[in-house]
C-alpha positions in Angstrom: 60.1 -11.8 23.7 57.7 -14.7 23.2 59.0 -15.3 19.6 62.6 -15.5 20.9 61.6 -18.1 23.5 59.7 -20.0 20.9 62.8 -20.2 18.7 64.9 -21.6 21.5 62.3 -24.1 22.8 60.8 -25.3 19.6 63.4 -26.2 16.9 60.9 -26.7 14.2 60.3 -22.9 13.8 64.0 -22.2 13.2 63.5 -21.4 9.6 65.2 -18.5 7.9 61.9 -16.7 7.3 60.9 -17.0 11.0 64.3 -15.7 12.1 63.9 -12.8 9.6 60.5 -11.9 11.0 61.9 -12.1 14.5 64.7 -9.6 13.5 62.2 -7.3 11.9 60.0 -7.3 15.1 63.1 -6.6 17.2 64.0 -3.7 15.0 60.4 -2.4 15.2 60.5 -2.5 19.0 63.9 -0.7 19.2 62.7 2.0 16.8 59.5 2.5 18.8 61.5 2.9 22.0 63.8 5.4 20.4 61.0 7.5 19.0 59.0 7.5 22.2 62.1 8.5 24.3 62.9 11.3 21.9 59.3 12.5 21.9 59.1 12.2 25.7 62.2 14.3 26.3 60.6 17.3 24.5 57.7 17.5 27.0 60.0 18.3 30.0 60.3 21.9 31.0 62.9 23.2 33.4 62.3 26.6 35.0 65.6 28.3 36.1 
């Protein structure tokens, strides 16, 4: 989140490498959320 704000506010960091690193960080965050949500769903037990 802070990296995204930094790209918007500070134009000097808008290099292709910085944007690439920002995209990789965003991918890592989304992948972590997906893995944690899938792992969390397996811990729920329903008694019927």
